[in-house]
Rosetta silent file (secondary structure, phi, psi, omega in degrees, C-alpha in Angstrom):
SEQUENCE: VELGVRSEGYSGRDIANVCREVIMLPIRELDTSGLLENSDKDIKIRALNLEDFTKTLKKVKPMTNKSLLKQYSNWAEEFGEG
SCORE:     score description
SCORE:     0.000 S_00000001
   1 L     0.000  -42.045 -177.911   87.135  101.430   84.090 S_00000001
   2 H   -59.602  -42.670 -179.855   89.274  102.210   81.042 S_00000001
   3 H   -66.581  -35.304  177.585   92.481  102.232   83.073 S_00000001
   4 H   -62.754  -41.825  178.808   91.538   98.927   84.665 S_00000001
   5 H   -67.027  -45.636 -177.222   91.106   97.326   81.263 S_00000001
   6 H   -68.447  -23.880 -178.296   94.309   98.811   79.883 S_00000001
   7 L  -100.805   14.682  177.531   96.319   97.710   82.917 S_00000001
   8 L   -60.080  133.750 -178.000   95.128   94.110   82.902 S_00000001
   9 L    93.707   -6.215  177.736   98.084   91.851   83.584 S_00000001
  10 L   -88.905  138.207  174.628   99.937   94.506   85.584 S_00000001
  11 L   -82.426  174.145  175.791  100.885   93.691   89.169 S_00000001
  12 H   -58.742  -39.948  178.552  100.596   96.210   91.990 S_00000001
  13 H   -65.429  -40.735  178.375  104.287   96.984   91.571 S_00000001
  14 H   -61.280  -42.754 -179.978  103.821   97.480   87.820 S_00000001
  15 H   -66.654  -37.921  175.900  100.983   99.941   88.444 S_00000001
  16 H   -61.208  -40.377  177.413  103.124  101.785   91.003 S_00000001
  17 H   -63.180  -41.385  177.469  105.836  102.112   88.330 S_00000001
  18 H   -60.991  -46.343 -178.885  103.277  103.499   85.877 S_00000001
  19 H   -61.981  -39.992  177.542  102.090  106.023   88.463 S_00000001
  20 H   -61.419  -40.666  178.165  105.659  107.164   89.181 S_00000001
  21 H   -66.652  -42.739 -177.158  106.183  107.777   85.478 S_00000001
  22 H   -63.058  -43.195 -176.943  102.856  109.591   85.095 S_00000001
  23 H   -68.052  -19.080  178.465  103.465  112.032   87.946 S_00000001
  24 H   -84.257  -16.593 -176.441  106.770  113.037   86.376 S_00000001
  25 H   -55.713  -52.446 -179.601  105.248  113.970   82.990 S_00000001
  26 H   -62.969  -32.949  179.638  104.159  117.529   83.879 S_00000001
  27 H   -69.390  -41.966  177.316  107.474  118.185   85.614 S_00000001
  28 H   -63.051  -37.809  177.903  109.450  116.982   82.592 S_00000001
  29 H   -61.178  -43.464  178.372  107.325  119.228   80.364 S_00000001
  30 H   -65.144  -39.273 -179.424  108.214  122.238   82.511 S_00000001
  31 H   -64.734  -45.563 -179.179  111.866  121.256   82.506 S_00000001
  32 H   -70.362  -23.969  178.431  112.070  120.930   78.717 S_00000001
  33 H   -79.527  -14.063  179.979  110.228  124.222   78.295 S_00000001
  34 L    87.972    0.507 -177.693  112.870  125.982   80.392 S_00000001
  35 L   -69.206  -22.595 -178.999  110.358  127.326   82.914 S_00000001
  36 L   -78.355  -20.197 -178.206  112.112  125.648   85.827 S_00000001
  37 L   -84.528  133.274  173.597  115.365  127.495   85.184 S_00000001
  38 L    53.225   39.074  179.654  115.895  130.916   86.740 S_00000001
  39 L  -111.386  122.034  175.892  112.290  131.319   87.787 S_00000001
  40 L   -94.251   -4.769 -177.435  111.462  133.229   90.940 S_00000001
  41 L   -85.684  157.749  171.771  107.745  132.892   90.258 S_00000001
  42 L   -70.643  128.342 -179.127  105.419  130.250   91.596 S_00000001
  43 L  -102.569  129.963  177.508  105.116  127.656   88.887 S_00000001
  44 L   -95.733  128.960  177.797  101.838  125.843   88.456 S_00000001
  45 L   -96.262  134.260 -177.545  102.061  122.244   87.370 S_00000001
  46 L   -67.116  157.052  177.777   99.202  121.012   85.246 S_00000001
  47 L   -73.258  153.817  174.908   96.861  118.321   86.488 S_00000001
  48 L   -75.074  153.797  178.409   97.260  114.747   85.351 S_00000001
  49 L  -138.771  173.527 -177.480   94.738  113.414   82.871 S_00000001
  50 H   -58.898  -37.648 -179.774   93.598  110.131   81.347 S_00000001
  51 H   -61.603  -35.610  176.978   95.827  110.634   78.316 S_00000001
  52 H   -58.796  -44.085 -178.938   98.892  110.742   80.591 S_00000001
  53 H   -69.832  -42.973 -178.195   98.018  107.301   81.902 S_00000001
  54 H   -65.828  -40.277  176.898   97.163  105.787   78.517 S_00000001
  55 H   -63.142  -43.002 -177.869  100.404  107.047   76.953 S_00000001
  56 H   -68.697  -37.733  178.017  102.441  105.753   79.872 S_00000001
  57 H   -64.017  -27.153  176.735  100.727  102.356   79.835 S_00000001
  58 H   -72.585  -29.083 -177.263  101.805  101.995   76.205 S_00000001
  59 H   -92.093  -39.872 -176.172  105.433  102.631   77.198 S_00000001
  60 L   -95.803  105.602 -177.317  105.691  100.926   80.595 S_00000001
  61 L   -89.748  153.793  179.400  105.024   97.241   80.118 S_00000001
  62 L   -62.436  139.932  179.578  104.247   94.807   82.952 S_00000001
  63 L   -96.601  -17.831 -179.119  107.331   93.213   84.467 S_00000001
  64 L   -90.428  127.805 -177.566  105.460   90.388   86.181 S_00000001
  65 L   -76.969  160.948 -175.172  104.737   87.461   83.888 S_00000001
  66 H   -62.241  -33.811  179.664  101.246   85.986   83.540 S_00000001
  67 H   -62.833  -43.768  179.526  102.268   82.716   85.179 S_00000001
  68 H   -67.839  -39.603  176.774  103.330   84.488   88.358 S_00000001
  69 H   -61.150  -38.371  178.314  100.143   86.588   88.402 S_00000001
  70 H   -64.725  -40.161  177.595   98.131   83.358   88.138 S_00000001
  71 H   -62.138  -42.705  177.258  100.041   81.932   91.109 S_00000001
  72 H   -61.233  -43.325 -179.596   99.206   85.050   93.146 S_00000001
  73 H   -63.259  -44.767  178.724   95.558   84.764   92.152 S_00000001
  74 H   -62.381  -41.965  178.942   95.421   81.083   93.104 S_00000001
  75 H   -62.604  -44.226 -179.365   97.060   81.808   96.446 S_00000001
  76 H   -62.793  -38.392  178.248   94.588   84.618   97.157 S_00000001
  77 H   -65.684  -39.176 -176.464   91.659   82.325   96.343 S_00000001
  78 H   -80.874  -41.100 -171.601   92.953   79.603   98.644 S_00000001
  79 H  -116.497  -11.801 -175.798   94.353   81.605  101.554 S_00000001
  80 L   -72.461  165.728  177.991   93.082   85.165  101.170 S_00000001
  81 L   -85.034  152.210  172.603   90.366   86.783  103.215 S_00000001
  82 L    81.771    0.000    0.000   86.846   87.317  101.967 S_00000001
């Protein structure tokens, strides 16, 4: 529920962009720590958590303006299924 509230105003594409950024966080952490270099060992990447999403939502702003989202909503109400 919290992510839904925090991502209000984001389009599907915007949320996909957020998710792409979030999945890269643990990998970037490993890269900056130097663990990815010269390692013959299996490296475990940490799981994603709510904080990853909340931090990323603060940085990645919606690219779709509210007017366009309203047009999509109106179209879905008029022509969508269900």
